[in-house]
PDB file as gemmi writes it, atoms N, CA and C in Angstrom:
CRYST1    1.000    1.000    1.000  90.00  90.00  90.00 P 1                      
ATOM      1  N   MET A   1       0.671  -1.095   0.099  1.00  0.00           N  
ATOM      2  CA  MET A   1      -0.206   0.080  -0.179  1.00  0.00           C  
ATOM      3  C   MET A   1       1.179   0.739  -0.166  1.00  0.00           C  
ATOM      4  N   LYS A   2       0.398   2.278  -0.648  1.00  0.00           N  
ATOM      5  CA  LYS A   2       1.561   3.010  -0.640  1.00  0.00           C  
ATOM      6  C   LYS A   2       0.334   4.398  -0.629  1.00  0.00           C  
ATOM      7  N   ILE A   3       1.143   5.205   1.113  1.00  0.00           N  
ATOM      8  CA  ILE A   3       0.645   6.752   1.544  1.00  0.00           C  
ATOM      9  C   ILE A   3       1.488   7.089   1.162  1.00  0.00           C  
ATOM     10  N   THR A   4       0.769   8.156   0.940  1.00  0.00           N  
ATOM     11  CA  THR A   4       0.623   9.754   0.619  1.00  0.00           C  
ATOM     12  C   THR A   4       0.605  11.239   1.492  1.00  0.00           C  
ATOM     13  N   PRO A   5       1.045  11.518   1.856  1.00  0.00           N  
ATOM     14  CA  PRO A   5       0.807  12.381   2.788  1.00  0.00           C  
ATOM     15  C   PRO A   5       0.315  13.518   2.732  1.00  0.00           C  
ATOM     16  N   ASN A   6      -0.582  14.344   3.270  1.00  0.00           N  
ATOM     17  CA  ASN A   6      -1.085  15.774   2.451  1.00  0.00           C  
ATOM     18  C   ASN A   6      -0.676  16.816   3.005  1.00  0.00           C  
ATOM     19  N   THR A   7      -0.195  17.962   1.991  1.00  0.00           N  
ATOM     20  CA  THR A   7       0.248  18.945   2.665  1.00  0.00           C  
ATOM     21  C   THR A   7       1.466  18.757   3.066  1.00  0.00           C  
ATOM     22  N   ASP A   8       1.601  19.803   4.482  1.00  0.00           N  
ATOM     23  CA  ASP A   8       3.078  19.490   5.465  1.00  0.00           C  
ATOM     24  C   ASP A   8       3.246  18.534   5.964  1.00  0.00           C  
ATOM     25  N   ARG A   9       2.638  17.602   5.814  1.00  0.00           N  
ATOM     26  CA  ARG A   9       3.334  16.435   6.955  1.00  0.00           C  
ATOM     27  C   ARG A   9       3.984  15.609   6.355  1.00  0.00           C  
ATOM     28  N   MET A  10       4.923  14.368   7.020  1.00  0.00           N  
ATOM     29  CA  MET A  10       5.853  13.946   6.582  1.00  0.00           C  
ATOM     30  C   MET A  10       5.740  12.454   7.130  1.00  0.00           C  
ATOM     31  N   LEU A  11       5.511  11.099   6.461  1.00  0.00           N  
ATOM     32  CA  LEU A  11       5.186   9.940   7.087  1.00  0.00           C  
ATOM     33  C   LEU A  11       6.827   9.504   7.637  1.00  0.00           C  
ATOM     34  N   VAL A  12       6.804   8.987   8.756  1.00  0.00           N  
ATOM     35  CA  VAL A  12       8.367   8.703   8.577  1.00  0.00           C  
ATOM     36  C   VAL A  12       8.652   7.191  10.116  1.00  0.00           C  
ATOM     37  N   SER A  13       9.200   6.339   9.904  1.00  0.00           N  
ATOM     38  CA  SER A  13       8.954   5.445  10.533  1.00  0.00           C  
ATOM     39  C   SER A  13      10.714   5.654  11.129  1.00  0.00           C  
ATOM     40  N   ILE A  14       9.677   4.981  12.731  1.00  0.00           N  
ATOM     41  CA  ILE A  14      10.773   5.136  14.422  1.00  0.00           C  
ATOM     42  C   ILE A  14      11.144   3.743  14.300  1.00  0.00           C  
ATOM     43  N   PRO A  15      12.914   3.573  14.106  1.00  0.00           N  
ATOM     44  CA  PRO A  15      13.511   1.958  14.863  1.00  0.00           C  
ATOM     45  C   PRO A  15      13.285   2.297  16.090  1.00  0.00           C  
ATOM     46  N   LYS A  16      13.179   0.510  15.933  1.00  0.00           N  
ATOM     47  CA  LYS A  16      12.347   0.158  17.522  1.00  0.00           C  
ATOM     48  C   LYS A  16      13.656  -0.460  18.564  1.00  0.00           C  
ATOM     49  N   PRO A  17      14.279   0.528  19.452  1.00  0.00           N  
ATOM     50  CA  PRO A  17      14.926   0.752  20.416  1.00  0.00           C  
ATOM     51  C   PRO A  17      15.552  -1.102  20.773  1.00  0.00           C  
ATOM     52  N   GLU A  18      16.703  -1.259  21.297  1.00  0.00           N  
ATOM     53  CA  GLU A  18      17.529  -2.493  21.420  1.00  0.00           C  
ATOM     54  C   GLU A  18      16.709  -2.889  22.625  1.00  0.00           C  
ATOM     55  N   GLU A  19      16.043  -3.927  22.400  1.00  0.00           N  
ATOM     56  CA  GLU A  19      15.552  -4.867  24.684  1.00  0.00           C  
ATOM     57  C   GLU A  19      16.490  -5.374  24.968  1.00  0.00           C  
ATOM     58  N   LYS A  20      17.701  -5.316  24.396  1.00  0.00           N  
ATOM     59  CA  LYS A  20      18.867  -6.832  25.372  1.00  0.00           C  
ATOM     60  C   LYS A  20      20.120  -5.900  25.092  1.00  0.00           C  
ATOM     61  N   ILE A  21      20.442  -6.413  26.638  1.00  0.00           N  
ATOM     62  CA  ILE A  21      22.378  -5.485  26.406  1.00  0.00           C  
ATOM     63  C   ILE A  21      22.664  -6.710  26.747  1.00  0.00           C  
ATOM     64  N   GLY A  22      23.177  -7.642  24.966  1.00  0.00           N  
ATOM     65  CA  GLY A  22      24.371  -8.763  26.039  1.00  0.00           C  
ATOM     66  C   GLY A  22      23.159  -9.842  26.035  1.00  0.00           C  
ATOM     67  N   LEU A  23      23.810 -10.310  27.033  1.00  0.00           N  
ATOM     68  CA  LEU A  23      22.801 -11.581  27.481  1.00  0.00           C  
ATOM     69  C   LEU A  23      21.353 -11.201  28.544  1.00  0.00           C  
ATOM     70  N   LEU A  24      21.626 -10.238  28.886  1.00  0.00           N  
ATOM     71  CA  LEU A  24      20.606  -9.675  29.764  1.00  0.00           C  
ATOM     72  C   LEU A  24      19.193  -8.862  29.010  1.00  0.00           C  
ATOM     73  N   HIS A  25      18.228  -8.758  29.565  1.00  0.00           N  
ATOM     74  CA  HIS A  25      17.625  -8.127  28.899  1.00  0.00           C  
ATOM     75  C   HIS A  25      16.748  -7.277  29.897  1.00  0.00           C  
ATOM     76  N   VAL A  26      16.220  -6.286  29.548  1.00  0.00           N  
ATOM     77  CA  VAL A  26      16.031  -4.669  29.603  1.00  0.00           C  
ATOM     78  C   VAL A  26      14.676  -4.884  29.833  1.00  0.00           C  
ATOM     79  N   PRO A  27      13.715  -4.158  31.213  1.00  0.00           N  
ATOM     80  CA  PRO A  27      12.373  -4.658  31.075  1.00  0.00           C  
ATOM     81  C   PRO A  27      12.413  -2.736  30.357  1.00  0.00           C  
ATOM     82  N   SER A  28      10.780  -2.507  30.126  1.00  0.00           N  
ATOM     83  CA  SER A  28      10.477  -1.078  29.494  1.00  0.00           C  
ATOM     84  C   SER A  28      10.693   0.162  30.475  1.00  0.00           C  
ATOM     85  N   ILE A  29       9.886  -0.330  31.780  1.00  0.00           N  
ATOM     86  CA  ILE A  29       9.974  -0.035  33.089  1.00  0.00           C  
ATOM     87  C   ILE A  29      11.654   0.991  33.234  1.00  0.00           C  
ATOM     88  N   ALA A  30      12.566   0.231  33.173  1.00  0.00           N  
ATOM     89  CA  ALA A  30      13.764   0.454  33.416  1.00  0.00           C  
ATOM     90  C   ALA A  30      14.452   1.192  32.370  1.00  0.00           C  
ATOM     91  N   ARG A  31      13.925   1.426  31.146  1.00  0.00           N  
ATOM     92  CA  ARG A  31      14.499   1.876  30.073  1.00  0.00           C  
ATOM     93  C   ARG A  31      14.196   4.021  30.091  1.00  0.00           C  
ATOM     94  N   VAL A  32      15.240   4.457  29.850  1.00  0.00           N  
ATOM     95  CA  VAL A  32      14.818   5.685  30.466  1.00  0.00           C  
ATOM     96  C   VAL A  32      14.415   6.768  29.389  1.00  0.00           C  
ATOM     97  N   GLU A  33      12.838   7.401  28.719  1.00  0.00           N  
ATOM     98  CA  GLU A  33      12.593   7.431  27.733  1.00  0.00           C  
ATOM     99  C   GLU A  33      13.402   8.643  27.053  1.00  0.00           C  
ATOM    100  N   PRO A  34      13.530   9.098  25.583  1.00  0.00           N  
ATOM    101  CA  PRO A  34      15.003   9.999  25.513  1.00  0.00           C  
ATOM    102  C   PRO A  34      13.510  10.916  24.758  1.00  0.00           C  
ATOM    103  N   LYS A  35      13.554  12.811  25.002  1.00  0.00           N  
ATOM    104  CA  LYS A  35      13.054  13.396  24.670  1.00  0.00           C  
ATOM    105  C   LYS A  35      12.509  13.966  23.539  1.00  0.00           C  
ATOM    106  N   VAL A  36      13.639  13.227  22.812  1.00  0.00           N  
ATOM    107  CA  VAL A  36      13.495  13.289  20.921  1.00  0.00           C  
ATOM    108  C   VAL A  36      14.170  12.301  21.103  1.00  0.00           C  
ATOM    109  N   VAL A  37      13.714  12.054  18.728  1.00  0.00           N  
ATOM    110  CA  VAL A  37      13.784  10.628  19.125  1.00  0.00           C  
ATOM    111  C   VAL A  37      14.639  10.412  17.604  1.00  0.00           C  
ATOM    112  N   GLU A  38      15.377   9.921  16.598  1.00  0.00           N  
ATOM    113  CA  GLU A  38      15.477   9.669  15.813  1.00  0.00           C  
ATOM    114  C   GLU A  38      14.576   9.363  14.275  1.00  0.00           C  
ATOM    115  N   ALA A  39      13.956   9.354  13.374  1.00  0.00           N  
ATOM    116  CA  ALA A  39      13.204   8.638  12.225  1.00  0.00           C  
ATOM    117  C   ALA A  39      13.451   9.059  11.208  1.00  0.00           C  
ATOM    118  N   ILE A  40      13.261   8.388  10.058  1.00  0.00           N  
ATOM    119  CA  ILE A  40      13.814   7.924   8.914  1.00  0.00           C  
ATOM    120  C   ILE A  40      12.361   8.482   7.709  1.00  0.00           C  
ATOM    121  N   VAL A  41      11.924   9.538   7.294  1.00  0.00           N  
ATOM    122  CA  VAL A  41      11.321   9.618   5.924  1.00  0.00           C  
ATOM    123  C   VAL A  41      10.969   8.714   5.338  1.00  0.00           C  
ATOM    124  N   LEU A  42       9.581   8.795   5.522  1.00  0.00           N  
ATOM    125  CA  LEU A  42       9.474   7.791   4.314  1.00  0.00           C  
ATOM    126  C   LEU A  42       8.746   8.455   2.922  1.00  0.00           C  
ATOM    127  N   GLU A  43       7.685   9.580   3.265  1.00  0.00           N  
ATOM    128  CA  GLU A  43       7.297   9.713   2.210  1.00  0.00           C  
ATOM    129  C   GLU A  43       7.304  11.493   2.750  1.00  0.00           C  
ATOM    130  N   VAL A  44       6.655  12.151   1.634  1.00  0.00           N  
ATOM    131  CA  VAL A  44       6.431  13.892   2.316  1.00  0.00           C  
ATOM    132  C   VAL A  44       5.680  13.941   1.456  1.00  0.00           C  
ATOM    133  N   GLY A  45       4.726  15.745   1.709  1.00  0.00           N  
ATOM    134  CA  GLY A  45       3.788  15.705   1.186  1.00  0.00           C  
ATOM    135  C   GLY A  45       3.928  16.918   0.552  1.00  0.00           C  
ATOM    136  N   SER A  46       2.852  17.095  -0.535  1.00  0.00           N  
ATOM    137  CA  SER A  46       3.454  18.143  -1.567  1.00  0.00           C  
ATOM    138  C   SER A  46       3.405  18.890  -1.200  1.00  0.00           C  
ATOM    139  N   ASP A  47       3.759  19.648   0.723  1.00  0.00           N  
ATOM    140  CA  ASP A  47       4.090  21.575   0.629  1.00  0.00           C  
ATOM    141  C   ASP A  47       5.351  20.937   1.580  1.00  0.00           C  
ATOM    142  N   VAL A  48       5.824  19.996   1.735  1.00  0.00           N  
ATOM    143  CA  VAL A  48       7.253  19.812   2.628  1.00  0.00           C  
ATOM    144  C   VAL A  48       8.428  20.718   1.813  1.00  0.00           C  
ATOM    145  N   LYS A  49       8.746  21.589   2.102  1.00  0.00           N  
ATOM    146  CA  LYS A  49      10.371  21.604   1.603  1.00  0.00           C  
ATOM    147  C   LYS A  49      11.691  21.595   1.888  1.00  0.00           C  
ATOM    148  N   LEU A  50      11.720  21.331   3.368  1.00  0.00           N  
ATOM    149  CA  LEU A  50      12.644  21.224   3.840  1.00  0.00           C  
ATOM    150  C   LEU A  50      13.881  19.688   3.836  1.00  0.00           C  
ATOM    151  N   TYR A  51      13.075  18.303   3.847  1.00  0.00           N  
ATOM    152  CA  TYR A  51      13.079  17.532   3.557  1.00  0.00           C  
ATOM    153  C   TYR A  51      12.611  16.649   2.969  1.00  0.00           C  
ATOM    154  N   LYS A  52      13.408  14.983   2.418  1.00  0.00           N  
ATOM    155  CA  LYS A  52      13.235  14.393   1.465  1.00  0.00           C  
ATOM    156  C   LYS A  52      13.202  13.102   1.683  1.00  0.00           C  
ATOM    157  N   THR A  53      12.083  11.804   1.138  1.00  0.00           N  
ATOM    158  CA  THR A  53      12.575  10.496   1.324  1.00  0.00           C  
ATOM    159  C   THR A  53      13.572  10.456   1.316  1.00  0.00           C  
ATOM    160  N   GLY A  54      14.300   9.317   2.892  1.00  0.00           N  
ATOM    161  CA  GLY A  54      15.588   9.045   3.260  1.00  0.00           C  
ATOM    162  C   GLY A  54      16.306   9.418   4.224  1.00  0.00           C  
ATOM    163  N   GLN A  55      16.303  10.972   4.161  1.00  0.00           N  
ATOM    164  CA  GLN A  55      16.256  11.465   5.195  1.00  0.00           C  
ATOM    165  C   GLN A  55      16.153  11.459   6.606  1.00  0.00           C  
ATOM    166  N   HIS A  56      17.641  11.276   7.719  1.00  0.00           N  
ATOM    167  CA  HIS A  56      17.330  11.313   9.307  1.00  0.00           C  
ATOM    168  C   HIS A  56      17.052  12.687   9.790  1.00  0.00           C  
ATOM    169  N   VAL A  57      15.736  12.232  10.630  1.00  0.00           N  
ATOM    170  CA  VAL A  57      15.171  13.941  11.497  1.00  0.00           C  
ATOM    171  C   VAL A  57      14.962  13.249  13.059  1.00  0.00           C  
ATOM    172  N   LEU A  58      15.278  14.841  13.306  1.00  0.00           N  
ATOM    173  CA  LEU A  58      14.766  14.457  14.788  1.00  0.00           C  
ATOM    174  C   LEU A  58      13.638  14.488  15.094  1.00  0.00           C  
ATOM    175  N   ILE A  59      12.306  14.135  15.578  1.00  0.00           N  
ATOM    176  CA  ILE A  59      11.298  14.486  16.230  1.00  0.00           C  
ATOM    177  C   ILE A  59      11.200  13.765  17.604  1.00  0.00           C  
ATOM    178  N   PRO A  60       9.863  15.043  18.166  1.00  0.00           N  
ATOM    179  CA  PRO A  60       9.414  14.351  20.224  1.00  0.00           C  
ATOM    180  C   PRO A  60       8.888  13.668  20.426  1.00  0.00           C  
ATOM    181  N   THR A  61       9.066  13.089  21.657  1.00  0.00           N  
ATOM    182  CA  THR A  61       8.565  11.359  21.618  1.00  0.00           C  
ATOM    183  C   THR A  61       7.153  11.531  21.751  1.00  0.00           C  
ATOM    184  N   ARG A  62       6.569  13.084  22.086  1.00  0.00           N  
ATOM    185  CA  ARG A  62       5.197  12.598  22.786  1.00  0.00           C  
ATOM    186  C   ARG A  62       4.530  13.173  21.347  1.00  0.00           C  
ATOM    187  N   ILE A  63       4.819  12.166  20.544  1.00  0.00           N  
ATOM    188  CA  ILE A  63       3.790  12.928  19.127  1.00  0.00           C  
ATOM    189  C   ILE A  63       4.179  10.345  18.724  1.00  0.00           C  
ATOM    190  N   LEU A  64       4.414  10.330  19.279  1.00  0.00           N  
ATOM    191  CA  LEU A  64       4.706   8.571  19.562  1.00  0.00           C  
ATOM    192  C   LEU A  64       3.194   8.263  19.379  1.00  0.00           C  
ATOM    193  N   GLY A  65       3.221   8.076  20.648  1.00  0.00           N  
ATOM    194  CA  GLY A  65       1.406   7.856  20.703  1.00  0.00           C  
ATOM    195  C   GLY A  65       1.048   7.555  19.310  1.00  0.00           C  
ATOM    196  N   ASP A  66       1.036   8.160  18.349  1.00  0.00           N  
ATOM    197  CA  ASP A  66      -0.279   7.643  17.621  1.00  0.00           C  
ATOM    198  C   ASP A  66       0.292   7.474  15.823  1.00  0.00           C  
ATOM    199  N   ARG A  67       1.411   6.256  16.959  1.00  0.00           N  
ATOM    200  CA  ARG A  67       1.413   5.614  15.764  1.00  0.00           C  
ATOM    201  C   ARG A  67       0.863   4.330  15.289  1.00  0.00           C  
ATOM    202  N   LEU A  68       1.541   4.067  13.555  1.00  0.00           N  
ATOM    203  CA  LEU A  68       0.184   3.109  12.668  1.00  0.00           C  
ATOM    204  C   LEU A  68       0.751   1.834  13.413  1.00  0.00           C  
ATOM    205  N   ALA A  69       0.083   1.085  12.787  1.00  0.00           N  
ATOM    206  CA  ALA A  69       0.167  -0.347  13.118  1.00  0.00           C  
ATOM    207  C   ALA A  69       1.880  -1.219  12.723  1.00  0.00           C  
ATOM    208  N   ASP A  70       2.037  -0.232  11.917  1.00  0.00           N  
ATOM    209  CA  ASP A  70       3.483  -0.898  11.335  1.00  0.00           C  
ATOM    210  C   ASP A  70       4.743  -0.193  11.835  1.00  0.00           C  
ATOM    211  N   GLY A  71       4.080   0.727  12.629  1.00  0.00           N  
ATOM    212  CA  GLY A  71       4.830   2.057  13.580  1.00  0.00           C  
ATOM    213  C   GLY A  71       5.377   3.051  13.015  1.00  0.00           C  
ATOM    214  N   THR A  72       4.289   3.258  11.953  1.00  0.00           N  
ATOM    215  CA  THR A  72       4.746   4.734  11.051  1.00  0.00           C  
ATOM    216  C   THR A  72       4.440   5.609  11.883  1.00  0.00           C  
ATOM    217  N   VAL A  73       4.601   7.255  11.577  1.00  0.00           N  
ATOM    218  CA  VAL A  73       3.728   8.132  12.544  1.00  0.00           C  
ATOM    219  C   VAL A  73       3.822   9.096  10.970  1.00  0.00           C  
ATOM    220  N   PHE A  74       3.156   9.909  11.211  1.00  0.00           N  
ATOM    221  CA  PHE A  74       2.721  11.045  10.343  1.00  0.00           C  
ATOM    222  C   PHE A  74       3.286  12.953  11.093  1.00  0.00           C  
ATOM    223  N   VAL A  75       4.014  13.086  10.921  1.00  0.00           N  
ATOM    224  CA  VAL A  75       4.386  14.397  12.191  1.00  0.00           C  
ATOM    225  C   VAL A  75       4.348  15.936  10.468  1.00  0.00           C  
ATOM    226  N   HIS A  76       3.922  17.171  11.238  1.00  0.00           N  
ATOM    227  CA  HIS A  76       3.826  18.132  10.529  1.00  0.00           C  
ATOM    228  C   HIS A  76       5.440  18.106  10.235  1.00  0.00           C  
ATOM    229  N   GLU A  77       5.968  19.204   9.230  1.00  0.00           N  
ATOM    230  CA  GLU A  77       6.917  19.459   8.912  1.00  0.00           C  
ATOM    231  C   GLU A  77       7.479  20.749  10.410  1.00  0.00           C  
ATOM    232  N   LYS A  78       6.576  21.107  10.532  1.00  0.00           N  
ATOM    233  CA  LYS A  78       7.502  22.310  11.514  1.00  0.00           C  
ATOM    234  C   LYS A  78       7.518  21.980  13.142  1.00  0.00           C  
ATOM    235  N   GLU A  79       7.192  20.254  12.836  1.00  0.00           N  
ATOM    236  CA  GLU A  79       7.364  19.614  14.549  1.00  0.00           C  
ATOM    237  C   GLU A  79       8.915  19.255  14.484  1.00  0.00           C  
ATOM    238  N   VAL A  80       9.597  18.893  13.051  1.00  0.00           N  
ATOM    239  CA  VAL A  80      10.851  17.958  13.262  1.00  0.00           C  
ATOM    240  C   VAL A  80      11.793  19.483  13.840  1.00  0.00           C  
ATOM    241  N   PHE A  81      12.533  18.899  14.971  1.00  0.00           N  
ATOM    242  CA  PHE A  81      13.587  19.690  14.972  1.00  0.00           C  
ATOM    243  C   PHE A  81      15.054  20.106  14.682  1.00  0.00           C  
ATOM    244  N   ALA A  82      15.071  18.779  13.635  1.00  0.00           N  
ATOM    245  CA  ALA A  82      17.015  19.024  13.478  1.00  0.00           C  
ATOM    246  C   ALA A  82      16.863  17.677  11.657  1.00  0.00           C  
ATOM    247  N   LEU A  83      17.588  18.320  10.853  1.00  0.00           N  
ATOM    248  CA  LEU A  83      17.429  17.048  10.154  1.00  0.00           C  
ATOM    249  C   LEU A  83      19.326  16.304  10.611  1.00  0.00           C  
ATOM    250  N   VAL A  84      19.381  14.669  10.918  1.00  0.00           N  
ATOM    251  CA  VAL A  84      20.730  14.085  10.899  1.00  0.00           C  
ATOM    252  C   VAL A  84      21.278  13.820  10.365  1.00  0.00           C  
ATOM    253  N   GLU A  85      22.455  13.807  10.122  1.00  0.00           N  
ATOM    254  CA  GLU A  85      23.697  13.467   8.761  1.00  0.00           C  
ATOM    255  C   GLU A  85      24.566  12.428   9.393  1.00  0.00           C  
ATOM    256  N   ASP A  86      24.841  11.976   8.768  1.00  0.00           N  
ATOM    257  CA  ASP A  86      25.983  10.314   9.286  1.00  0.00           C  
ATOM    258  C   ASP A  86      25.224   9.900  10.425  1.00  0.00           C  
ATOM    259  N   SER A  87      24.119   9.504  10.044  1.00  0.00           N  
ATOM    260  CA  SER A  87      23.284   8.466  10.911  1.00  0.00           C  
ATOM    261  C   SER A  87      23.863   7.150  10.665  1.00  0.00           C  
ATOM    262  N   LYS A  88      23.826   6.551  12.859  1.00  0.00           N  
ATOM    263  CA  LYS A  88      23.829   4.650  11.789  1.00  0.00           C  
ATOM    264  C   LYS A  88      23.237   3.926  12.587  1.00  0.00           C  
ATOM    265  N   ILE A  89      21.417   4.455  12.069  1.00  0.00           N  
ATOM    266  CA  ILE A  89      20.304   4.091  12.165  1.00  0.00           C  
ATOM    267  C   ILE A  89      20.125   3.854  10.514  1.00  0.00           C  
ATOM    268  N   GLU A  90      19.861   2.311  10.776  1.00  0.00           N  
ATOM    269  CA  GLU A  90      19.111   1.829   9.430  1.00  0.00           C  
ATOM    270  C   GLU A  90      17.650   1.383   9.641  1.00  0.00           C  
ATOM    271  N   LEU A  91      17.326   1.785   8.255  1.00  0.00           N  
ATOM    272  CA  LEU A  91      15.607   1.526   8.676  1.00  0.00           C  
ATOM    273  C   LEU A  91      15.684  -0.384   8.237  1.00  0.00           C  
ATOM    274  N   LEU A  92      14.743  -1.032   9.396  1.00  0.00           N  
ATOM    275  CA  LEU A  92      14.562  -2.648   9.294  1.00  0.00           C  
ATOM    276  C   LEU A  92      13.247  -2.512   9.014  1.00  0.00           C  
ATOM    277  N   ARG A  93      12.959  -3.128   7.247  1.00  0.00           N  
ATOM    278  CA  ARG A  93      11.884  -4.229   7.086  1.00  0.00           C  
ATOM    279  C   ARG A  93      12.219  -5.153   6.847  1.00  0.00           C  
TER     280      ARG A  93                                                      
END                                                                             
């Protein structure tokens, strides 16, 4: 299915955080949630000027509650904090 966001929205994917450290399982209650998270731009709306598909961006974690079933989320262009260059994160699909 192809999804194209409207106007100034972008569809981004948030890679899942690692749940194991070595042989230890880290429960979700013990993890510290960051204020921002790195996401990968999958699609952009027609009015998005600053970002392109495939770029890595920093977005606020407060919008992650609106995730779709596949882990993607729609973000307004104005909600993006920064563009990330030389990222080590890869999208696993």
